[in-house]
C-alpha positions as CSV (number, residue, x, y, z in Angstrom):
1,M,-47.2,-11.7,3.0
2,G,-46.5,-7.9,2.9
3,V,-47.9,-5.6,0.2
4,Y,-44.5,-5.5,-1.6
5,N,-44.3,-9.4,-1.7
6,R,-47.9,-9.8,-2.8
7,L,-47.3,-7.3,-5.6
8,R,-44.1,-9.0,-6.7
9,A,-45.8,-12.4,-6.6
10,A,-48.7,-11.1,-8.7
11,V,-46.2,-9.7,-11.2
12,T,-44.5,-13.1,-11.4
13,V,-47.7,-15.0,-12.0
14,V,-48.7,-12.5,-14.7
15,G,-45.3,-12.8,-16.3
16,L,-45.4,-16.6,-16.3
17,A,-48.9,-16.6,-17.7
18,A,-47.7,-14.3,-20.5
19,A,-44.8,-16.7,-21.1
20,V,-47.2,-19.6,-21.6
21,V,-49.3,-17.6,-24.1
22,T,-46.4,-16.2,-26.1
23,G,-44.2,-19.3,-25.9
24,V,-41.4,-17.5,-24.1
25,V,-39.3,-19.9,-22.0
26,V,-39.6,-19.7,-18.3
27,G,-36.0,-18.6,-17.8
28,Q,-36.6,-15.5,-19.9
29,A,-39.8,-14.7,-18.1
30,Q,-37.9,-14.9,-14.8
31,A,-35.3,-12.5,-16.2
32,Q,-38.0,-10.1,-17.3
33,N,-39.5,-10.1,-13.8
34,C,-36.4,-9.6,-11.7
35,Q,-36.6,-6.2,-9.9
36,P,-33.5,-4.1,-8.9
37,Y,-33.9,-2.5,-5.5
38,G,-31.9,-0.8,-2.8
39,A,-28.5,0.7,-3.6
40,I,-28.1,-1.4,-6.8
41,G,-31.6,-0.3,-7.9
42,D,-30.6,3.3,-7.3
43,Y,-27.5,2.9,-9.4
44,W,-29.5,1.2,-12.2
45,N,-32.0,4.0,-12.2
46,S,-29.2,6.6,-12.3
47,Q,-27.8,4.9,-15.4
48,G,-31.2,5.1,-17.3
49,A,-32.7,1.8,-16.0
50,D,-34.0,-0.5,-18.8
51,S,-33.4,2.2,-21.5
52,G,-29.9,3.0,-20.4
53,W,-26.6,1.3,-21.4
54,I,-26.8,-1.1,-18.5
55,G,-30.0,-2.7,-19.8
56,S,-32.5,-5.0,-18.1
57,C,-31.7,-7.2,-15.1
58,S,-30.8,-10.8,-15.9
59,N,-31.5,-12.2,-12.4
60,D,-32.4,-11.2,-8.9
61,E,-29.9,-9.6,-6.6
62,N,-27.7,-12.1,-4.8
63,S,-25.3,-12.2,-1.9
64,V,-21.5,-12.4,-2.5
65,P,-18.6,-12.2,-0.1
66,G,-18.7,-8.7,1.4
67,G,-21.8,-7.5,-0.4
68,R,-24.4,-8.0,-3.1
69,V,-24.5,-8.3,-6.9
70,E,-27.0,-8.2,-9.7
71,A,-26.4,-9.0,-13.3
72,F,-27.8,-6.9,-16.2
73,T,-27.6,-7.3,-19.9
74,G,-24.8,-4.7,-20.1
75,A,-22.9,-5.1,-16.9
76,A,-22.9,-6.6,-13.4
77,V,-23.4,-4.2,-10.5
78,Y,-21.8,-4.9,-7.2
79,W,-22.5,-3.2,-3.8
80,G,-20.7,-3.4,-0.5
81,P,-20.9,-1.3,2.7
82,Q,-17.3,-0.1,2.1
83,T,-17.5,0.4,-1.6
84,D,-21.0,1.5,-2.6
85,A,-22.5,0.4,-5.9
86,H,-20.3,0.1,-9.0
87,S,-20.5,-1.6,-12.4
88,V,-18.1,-4.0,-14.2
89,K,-18.6,-4.6,-17.9
90,G,-17.2,-5.8,-21.2
91,A,-13.7,-7.4,-21.3
92,I,-13.0,-6.4,-17.7
93,R,-16.1,-8.2,-16.5
94,S,-15.2,-11.3,-18.4
95,Y,-11.8,-11.4,-16.9
96,F,-13.2,-10.6,-13.4
97,N,-15.5,-13.6,-13.7
98,S,-12.7,-15.8,-14.9
99,V,-10.7,-15.3,-11.8
100,G,-13.7,-15.8,-9.4
101,A,-15.2,-12.3,-9.5
102,S,-15.7,-10.8,-6.0
103,S,-14.8,-14.2,-4.3
104,S,-11.3,-13.8,-5.6
105,F,-8.4,-11.7,-4.1
106,L,-9.7,-8.7,-6.1
107,G,-12.9,-8.4,-4.0
108,L,-15.5,-5.8,-4.9
109,P,-15.1,-2.9,-7.4
110,K,-14.3,0.5,-5.9
111,V,-15.0,2.5,-9.0
112,D,-17.0,2.1,-12.3
113,E,-15.1,1.1,-15.4
114,T,-13.2,4.3,-16.4
115,G,-11.4,5.2,-19.5
116,T,-7.6,5.8,-19.2
117,P,-6.8,9.5,-19.5
118,T,-4.0,9.6,-22.1
119,R,-4.0,6.2,-23.9
120,F,-6.9,4.2,-25.3
121,G,-7.9,1.7,-22.6
122,A,-10.0,1.2,-19.5
123,F,-9.8,0.0,-15.9
124,N,-11.6,-0.9,-12.7
125,H,-10.0,-0.6,-9.3
126,F,-11.1,-3.3,-6.8
127,Q,-10.5,-3.8,-3.1
128,G,-7.5,-6.1,-3.8
129,G,-6.1,-4.7,-7.0
130,S,-6.9,-3.4,-10.5
131,I,-7.9,-4.8,-13.9
132,Y,-6.7,-2.9,-17.0
133,W,-7.6,-3.4,-20.6
134,S,-6.4,-1.9,-23.9
135,P,-6.7,-3.3,-27.4
136,A,-2.9,-3.6,-27.7
137,S,-2.3,-5.3,-24.3
138,G,-5.5,-7.3,-23.5
139,T,-6.9,-7.6,-20.0
140,H,-4.7,-8.1,-17.0
141,E,-4.7,-7.6,-13.2
142,V,-2.1,-5.7,-11.2
143,H,-2.1,-5.9,-7.4
144,G,0.0,-5.5,-4.2
145,A,3.5,-4.0,-4.1
146,I,3.8,-4.3,-7.9
147,R,0.7,-2.3,-8.4
148,D,2.0,0.3,-5.9
149,A,5.2,0.6,-7.8
150,W,3.4,0.9,-11.1
151,A,1.2,3.7,-9.6
152,G,4.4,5.4,-8.6
153,Q,5.4,5.4,-12.2
154,S,2.1,7.2,-13.2
155,W,0.3,4.0,-14.2
156,E,0.0,3.5,-17.9
157,R,0.8,7.1,-18.7
158,D,4.6,6.7,-18.3
159,W,7.2,4.5,-19.9
160,L,5.9,1.1,-18.5
161,G,2.5,1.5,-20.4
162,F,-0.2,-1.1,-19.9
163,P,0.3,-4.5,-18.2
164,T,0.8,-7.3,-20.7
165,S,0.6,-10.2,-18.1
166,D,-1.0,-11.0,-14.8
167,E,1.3,-11.2,-11.8
168,Y,3.3,-14.5,-11.8
169,S,5.9,-16.3,-9.8
170,V,9.7,-16.0,-10.6
171,S,12.6,-17.5,-8.7
172,N,13.1,-14.6,-6.4
173,G,9.5,-13.5,-5.9
174,R,6.7,-12.1,-8.2
175,R,6.7,-10.3,-11.5
176,S,4.3,-8.4,-13.8
177,D,5.2,-7.5,-17.4
178,F,4.2,-4.2,-19.1
179,Q,4.5,-2.8,-22.6
180,G,7.8,-1.0,-21.7
181,G,9.3,-3.4,-19.2
182,S,8.6,-5.3,-16.0
183,I,8.3,-4.9,-12.3
184,V,9.7,-7.5,-10.0
185,W,9.0,-7.9,-6.3
186,D,11.7,-9.7,-4.2
187,S,10.1,-12.0,-1.7
188,H,13.2,-12.2,0.5
189,N,13.5,-8.5,1.3
190,G,10.4,-6.8,-0.3
191,A,12.6,-4.8,-2.7
192,I,11.2,-3.7,-6.0
193,S,13.1,-3.7,-9.3
194,L,11.9,-1.9,-12.5
195,V,13.4,-3.4,-15.6
196,R,13.2,-1.8,-19.1
197,S,12.4,-4.1,-22.0
198,G,15.6,-5.6,-23.4
199,T,17.6,-5.4,-20.1
200,S,18.3,-8.0,-17.4
201,T,16.6,-8.1,-14.1
202,A,18.7,-7.0,-11.2
203,P,17.5,-6.9,-7.6
204,A,17.2,-3.7,-5.6
205,P,19.5,-3.3,-2.7
206,V,18.8,-5.2,0.5
207,P,17.9,-3.0,3.5
208,S,20.3,-4.7,6.0
209,S,23.0,-3.5,8.3
210,G,25.5,-5.1,6.0
211,S,24.6,-2.9,3.1
212,S,26.2,0.5,2.4
213,V,24.6,3.5,3.9
214,G,23.5,4.6,0.5
215,A,21.9,1.3,-0.3
216,R,20.0,1.3,3.0
217,A,18.8,4.9,2.4
218,L,17.6,3.8,-1.1
219,A,15.8,0.8,0.4
220,V,14.0,3.1,2.9
221,A,13.1,5.6,0.2
222,M,11.7,2.9,-2.1
223,T,9.0,2.3,0.5
224,K,7.7,5.8,-0.4
225,M,7.0,4.9,-4.0
226,G,3.7,6.6,-5.0
227,A,3.8,9.2,-2.2
228,P,2.6,12.6,-3.6
229,Y,4.9,15.5,-4.3
230,V,4.3,18.6,-2.2
231,W,6.7,21.6,-2.3
232,G,8.5,21.8,1.1
233,G,7.4,18.2,2.0
234,N,9.7,16.6,4.5
235,G,7.9,13.2,4.9
236,P,6.9,10.8,6.0
237,N,3.9,10.9,3.7
238,V,4.6,13.8,1.2
239,F,7.9,15.0,-0.2
240,D,9.6,17.4,-2.5
241,C,12.8,16.2,-4.2
242,S,15.3,17.1,-1.5
243,G,12.8,16.4,1.2
244,L,12.8,12.7,0.0
245,T,16.6,12.4,-0.1
246,S,17.2,14.1,3.3
247,W,14.4,12.1,4.9
248,A,15.8,8.8,3.5
249,Y,19.3,9.4,4.8
250,R,18.0,10.6,8.2
251,Q,16.3,7.2,8.6
252,V,19.7,5.5,8.4
253,G,21.4,7.9,10.8
254,I,22.9,10.3,8.4
255,T,22.0,14.0,8.4
256,I,22.5,15.8,5.1
257,P,21.6,19.4,4.1
258,R,17.9,20.0,3.4
259,V,18.0,21.6,-0.1
260,A,19.3,20.2,-3.3
261,D,21.9,22.9,-4.0
262,A,23.5,22.4,-0.6
263,Q,23.3,18.6,-0.9
264,A,25.2,18.9,-4.2
265,R,28.1,20.6,-2.3
266,A,28.2,18.0,0.5
267,G,29.4,14.4,0.7
268,T,32.0,13.0,-1.7
269,Y,32.0,13.6,-5.5
270,V,31.2,10.6,-7.6
271,A,31.8,10.4,-11.4
272,R,28.7,9.4,-13.4
273,S,30.5,6.3,-14.6
274,D,31.1,5.2,-10.9
275,L,27.5,5.6,-9.6
276,Q,26.3,3.1,-7.0
277,A,23.0,2.4,-5.4
278,G,22.2,5.2,-2.9
279,D,24.3,7.9,-4.5
280,L,22.5,11.3,-4.9
281,V,22.3,12.6,-8.5
282,F,21.7,16.3,-9.2
283,F,20.3,18.2,-12.2
284,Y,20.3,21.7,-13.7
285,D,22.6,24.6,-13.2
286,P,22.1,26.0,-10.7
287,V,21.1,22.7,-9.1
288,S,17.4,22.5,-8.5
289,H,16.5,18.8,-8.6
290,V,17.9,15.7,-6.8
291,G,17.2,12.0,-6.7
292,I,18.6,8.7,-5.4
293,Y,20.3,6.4,-7.9
294,D,19.1,2.8,-7.8
295,G,22.1,1.0,-9.2
296,H,20.3,-0.1,-12.4
297,G,20.1,3.1,-14.5
298,N,17.1,4.6,-12.7
299,V,16.6,7.5,-10.3
300,L,14.1,7.5,-7.4
301,N,12.8,11.0,-7.2
302,A,9.9,13.3,-6.3
303,P,9.5,15.0,-9.7
304,D,7.1,17.9,-9.5
305,V,3.6,19.1,-8.5
306,G,0.9,16.6,-9.6
307,Q,3.3,13.7,-9.7
308,N,4.3,11.0,-7.2
309,V,7.6,9.6,-6.0
310,K,8.8,7.2,-8.7
311,L,11.7,5.7,-10.5
312,T,12.8,7.5,-13.7
313,P,15.4,6.2,-16.1
314,L,18.5,8.5,-15.7
315,Q,18.7,9.0,-19.4
316,Y,15.3,10.7,-19.4
317,L,16.3,13.3,-16.7
318,A,17.6,16.4,-18.4
319,S,20.7,18.4,-17.5
320,Y,22.6,16.0,-15.3
321,T,25.1,18.0,-13.2
322,T,26.9,16.0,-10.6
323,A,26.6,13.2,-8.0
324,R,27.5,12.8,-4.3
325,R,28.0,9.8,-2.0
326,F,27.3,10.0,1.8
327,G,28.3,7.7,4.7
């Protein structure tokens, strides 16, 4: 028996003896004598150890799929070689446990619980998705393509708000509901639809050879939801507004001008009342912004510095100027 094990055994014996004298039950004595160590112990110490918000350990460190976990009075701390040590607490911890914790599709936490930046709430990101909480919406998970689309809409900061349901099955795929609407993933073609509250669900265009050129360009562009805006970005990973539109059409064999003003003078004019999926819509005078109409009242666009490619309701985009159809 090494020095560390002899010391730990001695502490345990003393603790159990104290339990007999004071009448404390054995389970509590064991909880008092657990000892955080390694990366989890380092995290615990960094948060103030016993006197910090995380409190005392409730059990010894245990193995879980992909890593380790130790429970404390104020949180559970998980560690993995790809994620490092992070805590899960409160309502998010309760939900996480209810779906199987790290043994579930969510896996290990990648960040500590963090407050949302502009609305009152909190979240943890995990290897397989995210859990969000707010007092108005409760606690729900978001993952996969729906999570990616929501991230492309600036998470809870934009019109969708917080999730109000977990992801669930619908006739054509999967769906998650949010305070301002829903996101639907089509299992047949991978298309994403964003639906505002009070409107009906309509599928995004199918990226097949039988679709119009515009619909196919839109379907390609939709795969870039969440890509960051960079001025002058031509793809495939960063875009500005006209970089996104020219890249999308180039993927389906159509070359259009690079800048928004030139795009607005090419193609065929389309009245606003006749817009179809894949039409380019332009804004401001002189034209300085462009996006791709999705056929359901939204515009896929790369808005500005600090934002990502996302769908924006057409009615929320100021100074509509014109529209053009290509192909």
